[in-house]
N, C-alpha and C positions, 0 to 999 in steps of 0.2 A: 720949261725949256721951252720954245715956239715951232712954231710951222715953220719960219725959213729958218729957223735953227737946224731944227730934225733932214732940210730939205738940205740942208749941207754938211749934215755927218756920213763920214764915211760909210759908216756899219749900214747905208741905207743898203748901199748898194751890195752888200751881204744879206739884205733878206729882213733889216730890221724892222720890226713894224712897232705901235704903240705900246703891245704888252710887254715884248719883251726890253724896249726903249724904258719904262719904270721897274722893269728886276735889277735893270741894270744900273737903273739911277735909285735905290735902295741901297747897294753894294758901294762900300769903303775900299778905293785899291790905292796902291798902293802906286810910286812910280815904274817898278818893274812888271806890274802885273795890268793884264789887259782882255780887256771879252772878243774871244775867237768863235770861228766858227766849225764844225767837223766836216770834210768837204770829203777824205777816203779813210776806210779803215786798213790798217793792213797788222797783220799776225803782230808786232814786236811795236811800231810804228801807227799814229795817225798823221793827214795832212790834217793839216789845217790857216783859215784868215783871217786877216785881221781889220779888212781893208784900209790901214793907212796902206798896204804895201801890195795893196791889190788895183792900182792906178788903171795897167793895163790891165783889159779886163780878157788878157791871155796869156797875165803873172802865172805864174806859178806858185804852186801856194807855197806851204812853210811842215818842214817834218817836224813831230813831239813825239815824246817817249807818254807815259805816266805817270806819273807821281807815282810811287807805292801804296801809300796811305788810300789814294783813289780808286789803285784794281783794288786793295780789300773792299774799301765799301760802297762798290760794284756787287763785286763777291758775294757779300753781307745780304744784298740789295737781291738777289736771284738776277739782277742787268748785267747790262752790257751795250757799252757805247752805237748809237745808234749814227748814220751821215744825217745831218742836219741837227742835230744837236751845237746848243752852241756852250760853252763851258769859259773857262775862265784862264788864260798861260803867264807863265813865267821863265824872262830870261836870266841861266846864270853867267855870271863877270865871266863865264869860261864860251858863253853861246850857248852853251844847251838850253833848249827851251823843252818845257815841262808843264803838260795839260793835270795840272791842279787840283781841280772843281771842274761840274759839269752843272748847267743851271735847271730850272721843275722843267719841263715839255709842258707844252698848249696845246700842241696833240701828236698820235702817234697811230699809224700801220703798222698791227701786227698780225700776224698769223699764229695758228699751232702748231705742234708736230707732230707727230702717230703716238707719241705720250700724253698730250695733251699741254703740251706747258708753252709761253708764250712767247713767241720771238718778236722785237721791234726792226721792221723792215727799214722805215725812216721817222724820224722827227722834226715837228716845227713844220711843218707842209700847212699851205690853203688850200691848193687843190690835186686834185687826183686826178692826170691825164687816163682813163681806160683806151689802150689802144689796143685797135681789132683791124686786123686787115679784110681788106673786100674780096677775100679769096678763097682759097680753101683754110685760110685762119679763122675765120668767118667761125662761130661761134655762140650764140647765145644764152645755153651754160653756160660755159667759161666766166662770159659775161656777168650771169647771174653772182656770178663765184666772185668775181673782181667787187662789185658793188655790195654785194654783204659784208666784204672783208673793208671796207670806206665805209658805209653808214655807221651812225655810231660814235666815229672820230671826230666828231669835226669839220670834218677834211671836205669839201664841194669835192666829188663828185660830178669829170665833164668825160663820154665817152666822143674819140675821135677814132673816126675809121677813113683808114690809110690807103695806099693804094686804089685811090679812086679812078685811076687813067686804066687800071683792070679790070675792072666789074663792068659787063655790059648795061647791066640794068641795076644802077643805084636805086632808080626810085621803091623798087622790086626789096632790096637790101635794108630800105633807112621802114619801107612801111612794118615787116617785122620785126625789123628794130621799135617802133615804136608802138607793138600792138602786146609786148613784153616789157617796156621798159617804163617806169616811176616815172609821170607828167614834168615832175619838177627837175631832171635829170637831166642838162644841156646835151645836145649832141649833133655832130655836126660828122663831115664827110669831105676829103679833100684828097689831091696828093701833097707827101711833104713833102718830094724835092722842086715842088713849084712855089717862085716867092709867096704869092696868095693866102699861103701857109702858116704866116706870121700875120696876113692881117685878120687871118678867121681867127687866129688863136689870142691876140690883144686887146681885148675885153680883160683876156688873167693873167698877162702880163704885167701888171702893171709893177714900177718899182717901188721895192717893201716887200711884195709878193714871192712866197715859192711856190713851186710847183712837184711835180714828181708824176713817170712817165712809169706804169702801169701796162703790163700783157704780155704774151709767150714768144718766142724765141721767134723771128721771125714778120712778127707782126708790125716792126716798120719803126720802132723806137728810138734808135743810132739813128738814121736818116731824118727825123723828124729835130733830132736834139742837135744835129750839124745842123740844119737848115734855121733854126732857128737864132743859131751860136754866129750863124754866117761859113764856118771853115769846118771844115772837117775834122774832127776833134772825136767824134768815137768809130773804132772801125764802125765797116756793114761788109755783109755777103751776101750771096746767093738762098732762096728756098731751095729743100726740097724738092721735086717735080709731083712724085704722087703723090703729098698730102700739106702743100704747098710753108710746111715749117723752116727756121732758120733753125744753124747755129748757132751756138752762144755764146757771138762774137763780143759780148759787150757779159764778160766777167764780176761783176762788182759795180757795189754802186757806187756810183761817184757825184757830186756838187757840184754846177757849171754856174758861174752869170753870162746874163746875157746881155745883147748890148744896152737895152734901154730901160738893166735897172733890177729886174726879178732873175728870182735864184730858181733854175733846174733842178733836178734830182734824178739823171735814167737810170734804170736799175734791169739786170739780165733777168732773162724769160725766166719764165717759170714751168715749170712740165705739169705737177701739183699745186694747189696752193686749196690749204683746210684756213676761210675767216676766222677770225675770233672774234664770237657772232654772240649774243647775247636772243631770248627772244625777242625783244621789243626791235633789234637791229633786222631782227631777220625779216619779222612782218611790217618795217618799215621797208626791206626789198621786194617787199614781195605784197606790196601796198594791194593788191587787186582780189588776190587770196583773202588777205587779212577783212577786206571791206565785206567780201560776200558770206564770209563761214558761218558767220550769227544769222542766216536767211536761209543754211542749212536744217532737214526738219529732225535730225539728230544732233545734240549739245556736243557729244564726241565724236563726230563726223569724219574720218581718215580721208575726206573726198578720194574715196574709190567709187564702187559698186553700191556702196549704201542709193537706198529709197530718199528722193529728193533731197539731195544734196543738188546743190546751188550754185556750187564753185567749177564739179566736175564740163559741166554743160556753154559756159562762158568763158572758162581760162584749157589754153595750148595744154592737154594732156603731161606732155614734153618739163612743160616746167610745173607743172601740180607735184610730178617724181624727183626736180632735182629743188625745190620743194619740199619735199619729206625726205631727198638723201642728205640735206646739210640739217635739219631738223636732227635728224637720226647722229650725224657729227655732234652735233650740238650739243649735246646727251652725255655722247661720252667724254665730252670735251671736262664736264663737268661734273665727271665721275670721281671720287677720291678715293686712294691705293686701292683699301680691301674691294671698294665694289669694284676696280679694274679687274684687280684679280678675279674677284669674285667670278667677274664676265666674262674673262677669256680661260678660266673652269667649264664653263656652262657649255665654253665654245668647242672646247677639248671634247667633252665627252659627248658632245652631236655630234660630234665628229667621229667619234668612234661607234659611238651606235648606227649610225650611214656605213659605215665601213663594215660593221658585223653582217647587217642588211643586208650588204652588198655580196656578203662572202654565203652568207647562208644562202640567198638566193641562186646565185653560182653555183653552189652545191648541190642544190635541189632539182 
């Protein structure tokens, strides 16, 4: 397929890129089967777009059900569909639309739950906009968690600071950010309601690109989505005065086609986040600690009060503490069922011993 043919392909409007195009070209599809992309997931149905039926950027996606064989396949693999997935849809003579298969993902953002199990957030994205407000939402520790989520996934992270109009000292906030952000990660500050927002983000909004917005409630993701779409599609709401956090105005993930040809996935805000990371991913997210650690006097230095530590004098203590916390979560996530039960038994025993010591102390 030539460059001009690719440019005319209606799938380009829903995020088609060379890797996906090559995968689709290897398939033999009949007249009743066509490639589609998942835009929303509901309990019994999914919403799909196919490029041919979305000439108007505001056209509604199609509703489809999952073929029972696909449901079984996903269950056996311990997997589930995600917004951004590419698949194949078939229309029956009675007009019913079925999602019959989904294609291998070229990228996926995943998180862990309390039991260490993986959950796919979104798939087949090129860039993750980590959105954080320049108000009470500003939290470098939370930003580091989102960065650990994105690093290692093959997705480009970009930090987008919103509510610039509400920040009395943007330069100070940017300086704090730069001190803790890997130099390779682009970052910018903007007012999501201003027309210049689209101009500033234009390098990542090219045709065929897919982007996802990540961040807490009230960070400005829905406002930014509406600004990039050029129309009010997502509900927005006020933030709470005492902590700057917002309500969950976005309650589910959804994929939108932008006027310029890119696709944007908006996601609900999160209160807690456990990245699906490994040691290498964590080292990449905290590259300053990884770079300085070999210079510590002790090989097993924990960067606490040990003499000769090269990390503590050069890195903010809060960042080192966050690194240690993520390390502990990573270790727990990789425990097997027997190890997890043994650890739980140990914690229970320690708790009982602590209560007994307290009881004896009070009795004395």
